[in-house]
Structure formats: structure tokens, C-alpha cells
N, C-alpha and C positions, 0 to 999 in steps of 0.2 A: 355202494363199500365195495372194496376194493378189492380183485384182488390181487394174490404173492405174483411176484411173475416168476418166472421160470429162466436156465438157464440158456431157452432157445428163444426169448425177448430180447430184443434188440437192445444192445448197450448203447447207452444215449455216450456223445460225444462230451467228451468232458477235458479235452484237451486245454482248449482258451481259461478251464477258469482260476483261478486264484487259490492256493491252499495257505491257509492260516493256520500253525498250532500255539496253542497259547498253553503257556510251558514249554516251548522246545526246544527249551536248554537241554531238559533229561534224554536222557536217553532210548525212550521210547517214541518223544519228539523228533528228535535228530535224525532217527531209525526211517522214521518214515517219510522226515521231509526229504532225505538220503536219497533216500528211492524214486518216488514224486519229481525229483529234480530231475536227477539221469534217467527216468520214464520223460522228461521235457514239461513238465510242469513247471511253471511258475509259482514260488513258492516263496514263506515268512515265516520265520520266529520268531516267537512274540516272549518276551521278561518279562518280570518286572522290573530287571536292570537291565537299561538301555545299553550299556558298552555289553554287558554280554551278553546282548540279543547279537550287536554287532561283529564280537569276534567268533561266535559260534557258525555266524552264518557265512565270515568269510573262510574259515574252514571247512565248513559244506562243501563253496562258490568256487576252493584250489581246487578240491578235489574232486569235483564234476563239470569238466571245464566247458562255458559254454553258457552251465545254468542260470536259470535268473534266482540269487535267492536274495532275499534282504533280510534287516536284522530291525525288531522296531519294536518300544515298549507294546503292551499286553492290548492297552485299548486303541492305539493306532492299528496295531494287526489286526484286533477287530473290525474297526472300517474301514481297512485299504484289501481283504481279503473275501470273494466270493463265498469259501466256506473255510468252516474253521474246526478243527481235530482240536481234542481236552485232554492234554497231556497233562495235567497236573498229579501230585502227590493227593491221593485219596484227605488228606487232613484239610486239605488247602482248598478244595471241587465247590465247595459249597458259598464260600469268603471271594475267590476270584469269581466267578458268574452272576451272584449279587449285584458285584461293584460293576458287571459290564452289562446289564440287563436291555441299557439305550443301546450299545453301541452294536448288539448282536439282534436287536430287534431285525425279524423281516431275513435271517442268515440261515443256512443249515449248518446246525452246530453236528459235528459228530465227538459224540464223547465216548473215548475206549477205554475210562478210568474202572479200576480192579478195585474194590474194599478188602481190602486184604491185611489179617493180623497175623503173628509167627506168632509161635513159643520151638519148645524145646521135640513137640513133635513136628513139625515142619507152616508148612500155612495154612489159611482157612478164609474159609468167604465171614466175612460180618455182617451182622445184620442194621439192614438200612430202614429206616420206618418208612423212608418212599417207597421201597419195594427194592428196589437199584441205583445205582448210582447215573445211569439213564433218566429213569422217573425223577428221582429228584433234580439234576437240570430241567425234566419238563415242566415241574411244578415251580422252576427260582425264572425259567424263561416260555412265559408263558407267549409269546408275543414271535418266538424262536421256532425255526421246522428242525428237531432233536433228532439224531439217528444215533443208536449205540452201535458201535462197530470199533474193529482190529486190537480185539482186548488179546485172541491169542497169537499172535505174532512176537515171533522171539525180537529181541532187540539187540543179541548177541547176533544172530545172521542178517541183519535188518545194517548192522555199523562193519562187518565182515567183508573185507576189498578182496577176497578170495571165494566169496559164494556170488553167483550169481543169476540165482532162480531162486525164487522163495516159493518152497514147494508143500504151498499152504490156502486154504477157501479160508472168505472170512465171511463170518455170519453176521448179517447188516437186520439189524431190527429197527420197526418205525412205526409211524403212523402216516406218514405221509408219501404218497408213493411215488408221486417223482422224485423228491427228498434221500429212497431209499435205493432209487433204480441209479439217483447220480453217483449216490455213494458204494455201487457197486461196481461204476463205472470209476471211479478213482482204483479203487483194489484191482481192478484188472488189467491199468496201467503198468503196476508190478510182473517181470516174466514173471510164470510161475504159480504166482497169486489168482483166485477167484475172486468174487464177493456173491454170495449165493443168501438172498432176502431169508432171515431166520423168520418169522414173527412180527408181532404187535411188540410196541415198546413196553408193554407189563409183563414181556419176557422176557427182559432184559438180566434180571435178578441171578438166574441160573447160567446164563451164558457168562456174566461178569464173573461166577462161583465156580466154577469149570476151570476156571484159570491158577485156581489153590490142587484140582487135581492132577493139569497139564505138569506143573513148580513141581507136583512127586514124582512122575513122570522121568520128568530129567534128574533129578537127582539120584533115580533108583539104576536110570541105563544113563546118565553122561551125556543127554543131547539136548536137542529143544527143540523137547517133540510140538508140531505144529497140529491143524484137524484136516480130514479131508468129508463130503459127506458124498457116498455113493448115490446112483444113480439118479442123478441129477445134471 
């Protein structure tokens, strides 16, 4: 059994990794891709629509001079990238991953999907038979290295040209120590952001569900709240 990394552990060098975003044309995917491109990472925008992927990639590249940003179909993105971030709506999560099982074999797959519902009272966490979106990903991709992370990062802030630093910690969960270390390293490339190990993949459900609470905070206080872990 491996021990959890702490803030004192060295952050792995992840600068040379190519990061692909499955569902990268949505706000969360675009925002994270933009920030990693700004940090010098090579990124790929994946989509079901090749033209849409290319258009979003061109838009991001134009806003980040010198950045390496490409657009591809999701399957091409999965084959070309070293690390894949899943940023699709919950209702398309299972179908996307089932269709890319072979392309994602052996890859680090970072799931940031939050299974949420909305009604007149606001956001609420949905029941997921597997326990969480990340655990569903783990079952659908038995030959991939699934990690849960980036659930609580505001897409509004990620896409805001006036925001230089994203003041938040990113809880990173998974059963593969190297994969969680690499994901922490990617988070820490973004100014103001820090990756913090948050436990095994089985604990992803409450992390995904906490997003509903943060949405309530944001609505009450007209904010874009993140989280900070103290004493680490």
C-alpha cells in the first residue's frame, strides 16, 4: 500500500506532457486547456466535431501567443495525448468512455465530471450506481489509470483574461501513486493553483458532490469560490 504524497514531496516534471481534453470545447475543458497552454503545456482540444475542435483550438492559440494548441476528434485526441482530462456533461460520460476504451488503454485519465441535478432549490448531487463519475470511469476503463481532479475550479475564472492567478487547491484522488503525482504536477503548473492528494478513488463521490455546495456559495455571495486545504 502506497502512502499519500504530501506538499513536501517533489512535484514531478510534467512540462513535456501533452494533455488532451475530451469534451474540450465546453467551458471547463476550454478553461483548463487555456491555463495549461499559458503555462507552456502542449494541449489538444477533443470533440465529436472536428471543425468545432479546430475552431476552439485556433481561438485559444490566438489568445496565448506561442502556445501549442491543436484540435482533434475525441478518438484522435485520446491516442495523441499523454494525459486525458474528461470534461463532458454527465449525461454523455459513460457513452464517451465506452467508445474510447481502446484508445485510452494505459493512459492517465483525469475525470473532472460532476454528476449534478438542478431544480428550483438549486444544485444537488446525483446518485451514481458506481459511487461517483470517477469510479464509473474506473470500471469502464479497466486498463487506464483513472484519477479524479479539477472538480471545484471555476470555468469563469479560468476563461477570464483579467485573472492572472487561480486561488484554489485541487483535490486529486486515485489508486495509482504515479498518476496522482502527475496530476498534482499539472495542477501546480497553473499560477495560484495547487494539487493536493485527497484519497483513494473510492472517495471521489463526496468530492464531486461538494460542487453543489460551492454552487450554492457562489449564488448567495455572487462569487466564484474555490477551496483551500490548511496545514499541508
